[in-house]
N, CA, C and O atoms as CSV, one atom per row, in Angstrom:
chain,resi,resn,atom,element,x,y,z
A,1,UNK,N,N,-110.638,-48.117,158.628
A,1,UNK,CA,C,-109.959,-46.819,158.520
A,1,UNK,C,C,-108.438,-47.006,158.525
A,1,UNK,O,O,-107.718,-46.343,157.779
A,2,UNK,N,N,-107.969,-47.909,159.369
A,2,UNK,CA,C,-106.533,-48.137,159.467
A,2,UNK,C,C,-105.958,-48.599,158.119
A,2,UNK,O,O,-104.887,-48.152,157.710
A,3,UNK,N,N,-106.675,-49.492,157.441
A,3,UNK,CA,C,-106.215,-49.994,156.153
A,3,UNK,C,C,-106.088,-48.902,155.109
A,3,UNK,O,O,-105.162,-48.921,154.298
A,4,UNK,N,N,-107.015,-47.943,155.122
A,4,UNK,CA,C,-106.965,-46.887,154.115
A,4,UNK,C,C,-105.749,-45.987,154.315
A,4,UNK,O,O,-105.152,-45.528,153.342
A,5,UNK,N,N,-105.378,-45.731,155.574
A,5,UNK,CA,C,-104.209,-44.872,155.775
A,5,UNK,C,C,-102.934,-45.597,155.328
A,5,UNK,O,O,-102.010,-44.967,154.814
A,6,UNK,N,N,-102.887,-46.890,155.520
A,6,UNK,CA,C,-101.739,-47.676,155.044
A,6,UNK,C,C,-101.698,-47.621,153.517
A,6,UNK,O,O,-100.627,-47.474,152.928
A,7,UNK,N,N,-102.845,-47.737,152.890
A,7,UNK,CA,C,-102.914,-47.673,151.429
A,7,UNK,C,C,-102.464,-46.297,150.942
A,7,UNK,O,O,-101.732,-46.196,149.958
A,8,UNK,N,N,-102.893,-45.252,151.617
A,8,UNK,CA,C,-102.472,-43.894,151.255
A,8,UNK,C,C,-100.949,-43.777,151.339
A,8,UNK,O,O,-100.314,-43.202,150.455
A,9,UNK,N,N,-100.375,-44.323,152.399
A,9,UNK,CA,C,-98.918,-44.262,152.565
A,9,UNK,C,C,-98.204,-45.005,151.444
A,9,UNK,O,O,-97.191,-44.536,150.925
A,10,UNK,N,N,-98.741,-46.170,151.072
A,10,UNK,CA,C,-98.125,-46.947,149.988
A,10,UNK,C,C,-98.186,-46.183,148.669
A,10,UNK,O,O,-97.198,-46.109,147.939
A,11,UNK,N,N,-99.347,-45.618,148.371
A,11,UNK,CA,C,-99.504,-44.859,147.127
A,11,UNK,C,C,-98.599,-43.631,147.151
A,11,UNK,O,O,-97.950,-43.318,146.153
A,12,UNK,N,N,-98.553,-42.937,148.283
A,12,UNK,CA,C,-97.701,-41.740,148.403
A,12,UNK,C,C,-96.237,-42.097,148.169
A,12,UNK,O,O,-95.520,-41.363,147.489
A,13,UNK,N,N,-95.792,-43.217,148.727
A,13,UNK,CA,C,-94.392,-43.621,148.551
A,13,UNK,C,C,-94.113,-43.983,147.092
A,13,UNK,O,O,-93.052,-43.646,146.568
A,14,UNK,N,N,-95.036,-44.654,146.442
A,14,UNK,CA,C,-94.858,-44.983,145.026
A,14,UNK,C,C,-94.818,-43.714,144.186
A,14,UNK,O,O,-93.984,-43.585,143.290
A,15,UNK,N,N,-95.714,-42.781,144.472
A,15,UNK,CA,C,-95.730,-41.498,143.759
A,15,UNK,C,C,-94.385,-40.799,143.945
A,15,UNK,O,O,-93.803,-40.300,142.981
A,16,UNK,N,N,-93.894,-40.763,145.180
A,16,UNK,CA,C,-92.613,-40.109,145.463
A,16,UNK,C,C,-91.482,-40.743,144.657
A,16,UNK,O,O,-90.687,-40.040,144.034
A,17,UNK,N,N,-91.415,-42.073,144.671
A,17,UNK,CA,C,-90.332,-42.770,143.963
A,17,UNK,C,C,-90.391,-42.549,142.459
A,17,UNK,O,O,-89.377,-42.250,141.827
A,18,UNK,N,N,-91.578,-42.698,141.891
A,18,UNK,CA,C,-91.731,-42.561,140.434
A,18,UNK,C,C,-91.381,-41.146,139.987
A,18,UNK,O,O,-90.680,-40.960,138.992
A,19,UNK,N,N,-91.869,-40.149,140.722
A,19,UNK,CA,C,-91.584,-38.761,140.340
A,19,UNK,C,C,-90.109,-38.434,140.528
A,19,UNK,O,O,-89.495,-37.820,139.655
A,20,UNK,N,N,-89.536,-38.837,141.654
A,20,UNK,CA,C,-88.116,-38.555,141.893
A,20,UNK,C,C,-87.249,-39.195,140.815
A,20,UNK,O,O,-86.331,-38.554,140.305
A,21,UNK,N,N,-87.528,-40.453,140.460
A,21,UNK,CA,C,-86.752,-41.128,139.414
A,21,UNK,C,C,-86.916,-40.428,138.066
A,21,UNK,O,O,-85.941,-40.228,137.341
A,22,UNK,N,N,-88.147,-40.059,137.736
A,22,UNK,CA,C,-88.402,-39.405,136.452
A,22,UNK,C,C,-87.707,-38.045,136.379
A,22,UNK,O,O,-87.183,-37.669,135.330
A,23,UNK,N,N,-87.703,-37.315,137.483
A,23,UNK,CA,C,-87.055,-35.994,137.477
A,23,UNK,C,C,-85.554,-36.123,137.244
A,23,UNK,O,O,-84.948,-35.274,136.591
A,24,UNK,N,N,-84.959,-37.182,137.777
A,24,UNK,CA,C,-83.519,-37.381,137.614
A,24,UNK,C,C,-83.177,-37.843,136.201
A,24,UNK,O,O,-82.210,-37.362,135.610
A,25,UNK,N,N,-83.959,-38.769,135.656
A,25,UNK,CA,C,-83.523,-39.417,134.428
A,25,UNK,C,C,-84.330,-39.109,133.171
A,25,UNK,O,O,-83.859,-39.378,132.066
A,26,UNK,N,N,-85.545,-38.548,133.310
A,26,UNK,CA,C,-86.376,-38.431,132.118
A,26,UNK,C,C,-86.874,-37.030,131.804
A,26,UNK,O,O,-86.946,-36.661,130.632
A,27,UNK,N,N,-87.218,-36.242,132.805
A,27,UNK,CA,C,-87.771,-34.914,132.559
A,27,UNK,C,C,-86.646,-34.001,132.090
A,27,UNK,O,O,-85.664,-33.784,132.800
A,28,UNK,N,N,-86.807,-33.473,130.883
A,28,UNK,CA,C,-85.746,-32.668,130.262
A,28,UNK,C,C,-86.015,-31.169,130.314
A,28,UNK,O,O,-85.261,-30.387,129.733
A,29,UNK,N,N,-87.065,-30.763,130.992
A,29,UNK,CA,C,-87.418,-29.343,131.072
A,29,UNK,C,C,-86.320,-28.609,131.846
A,29,UNK,O,O,-86.054,-28.948,133.000
A,30,UNK,N,N,-85.679,-27.610,131.229
A,30,UNK,CA,C,-84.596,-26.904,131.915
A,30,UNK,C,C,-85.054,-26.167,133.180
A,30,UNK,O,O,-84.240,-25.873,134.055
A,31,UNK,N,N,-86.339,-25.872,133.276
A,31,UNK,CA,C,-86.841,-25.196,134.479
A,31,UNK,C,C,-86.789,-26.115,135.687
A,31,UNK,O,O,-86.703,-25.653,136.825
A,32,UNK,N,N,-86.839,-27.417,135.439
A,32,UNK,CA,C,-86.840,-28.402,136.521
A,32,UNK,C,C,-85.401,-28.878,136.711
A,32,UNK,O,O,-85.060,-30.021,136.406
A,33,UNK,N,N,-84.576,-27.978,137.220
A,33,UNK,CA,C,-83.163,-28.286,137.393
A,33,UNK,C,C,-82.891,-29.044,138.669
A,33,UNK,O,O,-82.891,-30.274,138.683
A,34,UNK,N,N,-82.662,-28.313,139.736
A,34,UNK,CA,C,-82.297,-28.932,141.008
A,34,UNK,C,C,-83.523,-29.050,141.901
A,34,UNK,O,O,-83.705,-28.271,142.837
A,35,UNK,N,N,-84.357,-30.033,141.597
A,35,UNK,CA,C,-85.587,-30.256,142.347
A,35,UNK,C,C,-85.463,-31.554,143.126
A,35,UNK,O,O,-85.064,-32.581,142.577
A,36,UNK,N,N,-85.801,-31.507,144.394
A,36,UNK,CA,C,-85.816,-32.697,145.238
A,36,UNK,C,C,-87.227,-32.896,145.766
A,36,UNK,O,O,-87.830,-31.968,146.304
A,37,UNK,N,N,-87.755,-34.105,145.613
A,37,UNK,CA,C,-89.066,-34.414,146.161
A,37,UNK,C,C,-88.870,-34.696,147.652
A,37,UNK,O,O,-88.171,-35.637,148.027
A,38,UNK,N,N,-89.492,-33.874,148.493
A,38,UNK,CA,C,-89.312,-34.023,149.941
A,38,UNK,C,C,-90.446,-34.777,150.613
A,38,UNK,O,O,-90.285,-35.269,151.730
A,39,UNK,N,N,-91.593,-34.876,149.949
A,39,UNK,CA,C,-92.700,-35.609,150.539
A,39,UNK,C,C,-93.914,-35.605,149.634
A,39,UNK,O,O,-94.047,-34.766,148.743
A,40,UNK,N,N,-94.798,-36.562,149.882
A,40,UNK,CA,C,-96.037,-36.660,149.116
A,40,UNK,C,C,-97.167,-36.978,150.083
A,40,UNK,O,O,-97.033,-37.853,150.939
A,41,UNK,N,N,-98.277,-36.270,149.945
A,41,UNK,CA,C,-99.499,-36.563,150.698
A,41,UNK,C,C,-100.576,-36.924,149.694
A,41,UNK,O,O,-100.744,-36.243,148.682
A,42,UNK,N,N,-101.310,-38.001,149.975
A,42,UNK,CA,C,-102.356,-38.454,149.070
A,42,UNK,C,C,-103.691,-38.355,149.794
A,42,UNK,O,O,-103.801,-38.702,150.971
A,43,UNK,N,N,-104.716,-37.873,149.069
A,43,UNK,CA,C,-106.057,-37.762,149.661
A,43,UNK,C,C,-106.598,-39.157,149.981
A,43,UNK,O,O,-106.136,-40.152,149.422
A,44,UNK,N,N,-107.574,-39.223,150.880
A,44,UNK,CA,C,-108.102,-40.516,151.327
A,44,UNK,C,C,-108.721,-41.317,150.184
A,44,UNK,O,O,-108.723,-42.547,150.227
A,45,UNK,N,N,-109.249,-40.631,149.152
A,45,UNK,CA,C,-109.822,-41.359,148.014
A,45,UNK,C,C,-108.788,-41.602,146.906
A,45,UNK,O,O,-109.127,-42.094,145.830
A,46,UNK,N,N,-107.537,-41.256,147.178
A,46,UNK,CA,C,-106.401,-41.466,146.267
A,46,UNK,C,C,-106.520,-40.676,144.960
A,46,UNK,O,O,-105.834,-40.988,143.987
A,47,UNK,N,N,-107.382,-39.659,144.931
A,47,UNK,CA,C,-107.590,-38.922,143.678
A,47,UNK,C,C,-106.666,-37.714,143.528
A,47,UNK,O,O,-106.513,-37.183,142.428
A,48,UNK,N,N,-106.055,-37.281,144.623
A,48,UNK,CA,C,-105.159,-36.119,144.574
A,48,UNK,C,C,-103.881,-36.406,145.360
A,48,UNK,O,O,-103.900,-37.049,146.409
A,49,UNK,N,N,-102.782,-35.909,144.820
A,49,UNK,CA,C,-101.497,-36.035,145.509
A,49,UNK,C,C,-100.840,-34.661,145.564
A,49,UNK,O,O,-100.700,-33.985,144.545
A,50,UNK,N,N,-100.446,-34.262,146.756
A,50,UNK,CA,C,-99.683,-33.032,146.936
A,50,UNK,C,C,-98.217,-33.432,147.035
A,50,UNK,O,O,-97.812,-34.140,147.957
A,51,UNK,N,N,-97.441,-32.973,146.084
A,51,UNK,CA,C,-96.027,-33.320,146.016
A,51,UNK,C,C,-95.228,-32.116,146.493
A,51,UNK,O,O,-95.230,-31.068,145.848
A,52,UNK,N,N,-94.544,-32.269,147.625
A,52,UNK,CA,C,-93.722,-31.189,148.156
A,52,UNK,C,C,-92.307,-31.328,147.603
A,52,UNK,O,O,-91.713,-32.406,147.614
A,53,UNK,N,N,-91.788,-30.190,147.117
A,53,UNK,CA,C,-90.458,-30.205,146.511
A,53,UNK,C,C,-89.591,-29.094,147.092
A,53,UNK,O,O,-90.073,-28.040,147.507
A,54,UNK,N,N,-88.311,-29.375,147.102
A,54,UNK,CA,C,-87.322,-28.375,147.490
A,54,UNK,C,C,-86.562,-28.015,146.215
A,54,UNK,O,O,-86.188,-28.889,145.432
A,55,UNK,N,N,-86.338,-26.711,146.020
A,55,UNK,CA,C,-85.686,-26.245,144.802
A,55,UNK,C,C,-84.526,-25.341,145.186
A,55,UNK,O,O,-84.674,-24.424,145.993
A,56,UNK,N,N,-83.373,-25.614,144.597
A,56,UNK,CA,C,-82.207,-24.763,144.822
A,56,UNK,C,C,-82.362,-23.487,144.005
A,56,UNK,O,O,-82.934,-23.508,142.915
A,57,UNK,N,N,-81.847,-22.369,144.535
A,57,UNK,CA,C,-81.840,-21.140,143.757
A,57,UNK,C,C,-82.689,-20.039,144.356
A,57,UNK,O,O,-83.181,-20.131,145.480
A,58,UNK,N,N,-82.838,-18.997,143.561
A,58,UNK,CA,C,-83.597,-17.819,143.965
A,58,UNK,C,C,-85.091,-18.081,143.832
A,58,UNK,O,O,-85.502,-19.104,143.285
A,59,UNK,N,N,-85.906,-17.149,144.335
A,59,UNK,CA,C,-87.361,-17.297,144.256
A,59,UNK,C,C,-87.838,-17.441,142.808
A,59,UNK,O,O,-88.757,-18.212,142.531
A,60,UNK,N,N,-87.219,-16.707,141.891
A,60,UNK,CA,C,-87.611,-16.796,140.470
A,60,UNK,C,C,-87.344,-18.201,139.943
A,60,UNK,O,O,-88.145,-18.736,139.177
A,61,UNK,N,N,-86.219,-18.807,140.347
A,61,UNK,CA,C,-85.891,-20.175,139.933
A,61,UNK,C,C,-86.932,-21.156,140.471
A,61,UNK,O,O,-87.322,-22.107,139.793
A,62,UNK,N,N,-87.368,-20.903,141.695
A,62,UNK,CA,C,-88.345,-21.788,142.330
A,62,UNK,C,C,-89.685,-21.716,141.615
A,62,UNK,O,O,-90.340,-22.735,141.397
A,63,UNK,N,N,-90.089,-20.498,141.250
A,63,UNK,CA,C,-91.352,-20.340,140.515
A,63,UNK,C,C,-91.271,-21.028,139.152
A,63,UNK,O,O,-92.221,-21.685,138.728
A,64,UNK,N,N,-90.127,-20.872,138.465
A,64,UNK,CA,C,-89.956,-21.519,137.163
A,64,UNK,C,C,-89.989,-23.037,137.314
A,64,UNK,O,O,-90.562,-23.735,136.477
A,65,UNK,N,N,-89.382,-23.542,138.371
A,65,UNK,CA,C,-89.379,-24.987,138.611
A,65,UNK,C,C,-90.803,-25.500,138.825
A,65,UNK,O,O,-91.173,-26.555,138.309
A,66,UNK,N,N,-91.605,-24.744,139.595
A,66,UNK,CA,C,-93.000,-25.150,139.815
A,66,UNK,C,C,-93.780,-25.145,138.498
A,66,UNK,O,O,-94.612,-26.021,138.261
A,67,UNK,N,N,-93.508,-24.156,137.643
A,67,UNK,CA,C,-94.161,-24.112,136.323
A,67,UNK,C,C,-93.763,-25.324,135.490
A,67,UNK,O,O,-94.602,-25.940,134.831
A,68,UNK,N,N,-92.480,-25.658,135.526
A,68,UNK,CA,C,-91.986,-26.824,134.788
A,68,UNK,C,C,-92.604,-28.117,135.296
A,68,UNK,O,O,-92.956,-29.000,134.513
A,69,UNK,N,N,-92.734,-28.221,136.622
A,69,UNK,CA,C,-93.351,-29.417,137.205
A,69,UNK,C,C,-94.815,-29.516,136.813
A,69,UNK,O,O,-95.303,-30.598,136.485
A,70,UNK,N,N,-95.520,-28.389,136.846
A,70,UNK,CA,C,-96.927,-28.389,136.443
A,70,UNK,C,C,-97.048,-28.808,134.977
A,70,UNK,O,O,-97.969,-29.533,134.603
A,71,UNK,N,N,-96.117,-28.347,134.163
A,71,UNK,CA,C,-96.103,-28.704,132.749
A,71,UNK,C,C,-95.849,-30.196,132.544
A,71,UNK,O,O,-96.386,-30.795,131.612
A,72,UNK,N,N,-95.038,-30.794,133.406
A,72,UNK,CA,C,-94.686,-32.213,133.289
A,72,UNK,C,C,-95.691,-33.126,133.997
A,72,UNK,O,O,-95.554,-34.348,133.942
A,73,UNK,N,N,-96.692,-32.552,134.657
A,73,UNK,CA,C,-97.625,-33.344,135.474
A,73,UNK,C,C,-98.321,-34.435,134.662
A,73,UNK,O,O,-98.471,-35.556,135.147
A,74,UNK,N,N,-98.740,-34.133,133.457
A,74,UNK,CA,C,-99.410,-35.133,132.623
A,74,UNK,C,C,-98.508,-36.315,132.317
A,74,UNK,O,O,-98.927,-37.470,132.402
A,75,UNK,N,N,-97.268,-36.016,131.959
A,75,UNK,CA,C,-96.284,-37.068,131.685
A,75,UNK,C,C,-96.047,-37.907,132.943
A,75,UNK,O,O,-96.010,-39.135,132.881
A,76,UNK,N,N,-95.888,-37.231,134.081
A,76,UNK,CA,C,-95.631,-37.945,135.337
A,76,UNK,C,C,-96.818,-38.816,135.731
A,76,UNK,O,O,-96.647,-39.921,136.245
A,77,UNK,N,N,-98.016,-38.309,135.485
A,77,UNK,CA,C,-99.225,-39.093,135.780
A,77,UNK,C,C,-99.285,-40.338,134.910
A,77,UNK,O,O,-99.688,-41.404,135.376
A,78,UNK,N,N,-98.889,-40.211,133.658
A,78,UNK,CA,C,-98.867,-41.372,132.759
A,78,UNK,C,C,-97.889,-42.425,133.282
A,78,UNK,O,O,-98.166,-43.623,133.216
A,79,UNK,N,N,-96.755,-41.976,133.797
A,79,UNK,CA,C,-95.791,-42.914,134.398
A,79,UNK,C,C,-96.403,-43.590,135.623
A,79,UNK,O,O,-96.184,-44.778,135.857
A,80,UNK,N,N,-97.165,-42.834,136.399
A,80,UNK,CA,C,-97.795,-43.390,137.601
A,80,UNK,C,C,-98.847,-44.436,137.236
A,80,UNK,O,O,-99.048,-45.401,137.974
A,81,UNK,N,N,-99.513,-44.247,136.105
A,81,UNK,CA,C,-100.526,-45.209,135.663
A,81,UNK,C,C,-99.914,-46.605,135.559
A,81,UNK,O,O,-100.555,-47.600,135.897
A,82,UNK,N,N,-98.677,-46.667,135.089
A,82,UNK,CA,C,-97.994,-47.959,134.940
A,82,UNK,C,C,-97.515,-48.503,136.290
A,82,UNK,O,O,-97.459,-49.717,136.487
A,83,UNK,N,N,-97.172,-47.607,137.216
A,83,UNK,CA,C,-96.580,-48.041,138.489
A,83,UNK,C,C,-97.616,-48.363,139.561
A,83,UNK,O,O,-97.375,-49.207,140.425
A,84,UNK,N,N,-98.756,-47.701,139.510
A,84,UNK,CA,C,-99.777,-47.902,140.541
A,84,UNK,C,C,-100.773,-48.967,140.105
A,84,UNK,O,O,-101.141,-49.060,138.934
A,85,UNK,N,N,-101.191,-49.751,141.055
A,85,UNK,CA,C,-102.227,-50.756,140.761
A,85,UNK,C,C,-103.542,-50.287,141.371
A,85,UNK,O,O,-104.176,-51.013,142.137
A,86,UNK,N,N,-103.936,-49.095,141.033
A,86,UNK,CA,C,-105.175,-48.523,141.556
A,86,UNK,C,C,-106.070,-48.145,140.392
A,86,UNK,O,O,-105.597,-47.934,139.275
A,87,UNK,N,N,-107.359,-48.060,140.658
A,87,UNK,CA,C,-108.302,-47.685,139.614
A,87,UNK,C,C,-108.091,-46.238,139.205
A,87,UNK,O,O,-108.174,-45.896,138.025
A,88,UNK,N,N,-107.816,-45.387,140.194
A,88,UNK,CA,C,-107.591,-43.976,139.889
A,88,UNK,C,C,-106.121,-43.634,140.117
A,88,UNK,O,O,-105.469,-44.165,141.016
A,89,UNK,N,N,-105.631,-42.746,139.288
A,89,UNK,CA,C,-104.273,-42.227,139.443
A,89,UNK,C,C,-104.429,-40.798,139.920
A,89,UNK,O,O,-105.150,-40.013,139.304
A,90,UNK,N,N,-103.756,-40.446,141.019
A,90,UNK,CA,C,-103.979,-39.113,141.586
A,90,UNK,C,C,-103.577,-37.967,140.655
A,90,UNK,O,O,-102.593,-38.045,139.920
A,91,UNK,N,N,-104.379,-36.902,140.718
A,91,UNK,CA,C,-103.997,-35.638,140.083
A,91,UNK,C,C,-102.820,-35.107,140.895
A,91,UNK,O,O,-102.814,-35.205,142.122
A,92,UNK,N,N,-101.833,-34.548,140.216
A,92,UNK,CA,C,-100.635,-34.070,140.910
A,92,UNK,C,C,-100.671,-32.564,141.089
A,92,UNK,O,O,-101.000,-31.819,140.166
A,93,UNK,N,N,-100.327,-32.132,142.289
A,93,UNK,CA,C,-100.173,-30.704,142.567
A,93,UNK,C,C,-98.828,-30.546,143.267
A,93,UNK,O,O,-98.512,-31.282,144.202
A,94,UNK,N,N,-98.050,-29.590,142.810
A,94,UNK,CA,C,-96.709,-29.378,143.353
A,94,UNK,C,C,-96.691,-28.138,144.235
A,94,UNK,O,O,-97.329,-27.130,143.932
A,95,UNK,N,N,-95.950,-28.234,145.328
A,95,UNK,CA,C,-95.858,-27.130,146.294
A,95,UNK,C,C,-94.421,-27.073,146.805
A,95,UNK,O,O,-93.783,-28.100,147.037
A,96,UNK,N,N,-93.930,-25.851,146.973
A,96,UNK,CA,C,-92.582,-25.696,147.532
A,96,UNK,C,C,-92.570,-26.094,148.996
A,96,UNK,O,O,-93.443,-25.697,149.767
A,97,UNK,N,N,-91.581,-26.876,149.366
A,97,UNK,CA,C,-91.368,-27.243,150.759
A,97,UNK,C,C,-90.310,-26.280,151.292
A,97,UNK,O,O,-89.136,-26.367,150.933
A,98,UNK,N,N,-90.732,-25.387,152.129
A,98,UNK,CA,C,-89.816,-24.371,152.651
A,98,UNK,C,C,-89.196,-24.796,153.983
A,98,UNK,O,O,-88.580,-23.982,154.672
A,99,UNK,N,N,-89.355,-26.045,154.337
A,99,UNK,CA,C,-88.831,-26.557,155.604
A,99,UNK,C,C,-87.334,-26.347,155.754
A,99,UNK,O,O,-86.862,-25.938,156.815
A,100,UNK,N,N,-86.582,-26.630,154.686
A,100,UNK,CA,C,-85.125,-26.464,154.761
A,100,UNK,C,C,-84.755,-24.990,154.920
A,100,UNK,O,O,-83.839,-24.650,155.670
A,101,UNK,N,N,-85.474,-24.118,154.207
A,101,UNK,CA,C,-85.218,-22.681,154.343
A,101,UNK,C,C,-85.511,-22.222,155.766
A,101,UNK,O,O,-84.735,-21.472,156.360
A,102,UNK,N,N,-86.642,-22.680,156.307
A,102,UNK,CA,C,-87.010,-22.294,157.671
A,102,UNK,C,C,-85.982,-22.812,158.675
A,102,UNK,O,O,-85.600,-22.103,159.606
A,103,UNK,N,N,-85.542,-24.044,158.480
A,103,UNK,CA,C,-84.544,-24.622,159.388
A,103,UNK,C,C,-83.244,-23.819,159.331
A,103,UNK,O,O,-82.629,-23.558,160.365
A,104,UNK,N,N,-82.827,-23.427,158.125
A,104,UNK,CA,C,-81.600,-22.643,157.977
A,104,UNK,C,C,-81.755,-21.284,158.648
A,104,UNK,O,O,-80.827,-20.801,159.297
A,105,UNK,N,N,-82.906,-20.673,158.497
A,105,UNK,CA,C,-83.155,-19.361,159.115
A,105,UNK,C,C,-83.151,-19.472,160.633
A,105,UNK,O,O,-82.579,-18.617,161.310
A,106,UNK,N,N,-83.774,-20.501,161.175
A,106,UNK,CA,C,-83.785,-20.712,162.628
A,106,UNK,C,C,-82.363,-20.937,163.129
A,106,UNK,O,O,-81.970,-20.402,164.166
A,107,UNK,N,N,-81.601,-21.728,162.390
A,107,UNK,CA,C,-80.201,-21.994,162.770
A,107,UNK,C,C,-79.410,-20.692,162.790
A,107,UNK,O,O,-78.601,-20.465,163.690
A,108,UNK,N,N,-79.645,-19.837,161.795
A,108,UNK,CA,C,-78.970,-18.542,161.705
A,108,UNK,C,C,-79.333,-17.659,162.911
A,108,UNK,O,O,-78.462,-17.026,163.506
A,109,UNK,N,N,-80.619,-17.625,163.262
A,109,UNK,CA,C,-81.062,-16.824,164.410
A,109,UNK,C,C,-80.463,-17.337,165.719
A,109,UNK,O,O,-80.044,-16.553,166.571
A,110,UNK,N,N,-80.426,-18.656,165.868
A,110,UNK,CA,C,-79.837,-19.243,167.081
A,110,UNK,C,C,-78.341,-18.920,167.173
A,110,UNK,O,O,-77.827,-18.634,168.254
A,111,UNK,N,N,-77.657,-18.968,166.039
A,111,UNK,CA,C,-76.224,-18.630,166.023
A,111,UNK,C,C,-76.033,-17.176,166.431
A,111,UNK,O,O,-75.111,-16.862,167.185
A,112,UNK,N,N,-76.902,-16.277,165.937
A,112,UNK,CA,C,-76.829,-14.860,166.317
A,112,UNK,C,C,-77.028,-14.703,167.817
A,112,UNK,O,O,-76.306,-13.950,168.471
A,113,UNK,N,N,-78.009,-15.413,168.357
A,113,UNK,CA,C,-78.273,-15.331,169.801
A,113,UNK,C,C,-77.081,-15.831,170.612
A,113,UNK,O,O,-76.723,-15.242,171.632
A,114,UNK,N,N,-76.475,-16.912,170.155
A,114,UNK,CA,C,-75.295,-17.452,170.861
A,114,UNK,C,C,-74.157,-16.441,170.838
A,114,UNK,O,O,-73.478,-16.240,171.844
A,115,UNK,N,N,-73.952,-15.807,169.689
A,115,UNK,CA,C,-72.882,-14.805,169.591
A,115,UNK,C,C,-73.150,-13.632,170.531
A,115,UNK,O,O,-72.244,-13.151,171.212
A,116,UNK,N,N,-74.409,-13.176,170.563
A,116,UNK,CA,C,-74.768,-12.044,171.426
A,116,UNK,C,C,-74.595,-12.397,172.895
A,116,UNK,O,O,-74.191,-11.551,173.693
A,117,UNK,N,N,-74.895,-13.635,173.255
A,117,UNK,CA,C,-74.778,-14.020,174.679
A,117,UNK,C,C,-73.319,-14.160,175.106
A,117,UNK,O,O,-73.019,-14.088,176.298
A,118,UNK,N,N,-72.411,-14.359,174.155
A,118,UNK,CA,C,-70.995,-14.470,174.475
A,118,UNK,C,C,-70.286,-13.115,174.488
A,118,UNK,O,O,-69.156,-13.006,174.965
A,119,UNK,N,N,-70.944,-12.099,173.971
A,119,UNK,CA,C,-70.314,-10.755,173.930
A,119,UNK,C,C,-70.420,-10.032,175.243
A,119,UNK,O,O,-69.944,-8.903,175.367
């Protein structure tokens, strides 16, 4: 069991690197503008990868970016075929990582509380 989790981590890191590099230098879809890959989780059988991304902009921009990423998934998977030494290449699913938004909101609330306690 321990070996499989290490393998999952290795595959996830390769997926992250390949996708991040491709988004910077190769994917030309205008919807995929300011996208940052924040993390990748791979299923235990390596058949699925959940790619978490952070997107700058409004909610509409984020939805368009997810559409662009879904559109580029086939191309990205083909790139992964060359980079991974596995029998199966994971299906890619993209999801917004709202961690940064949540952190900013919490920081804002804490700042408000600090201001109120000083008044």
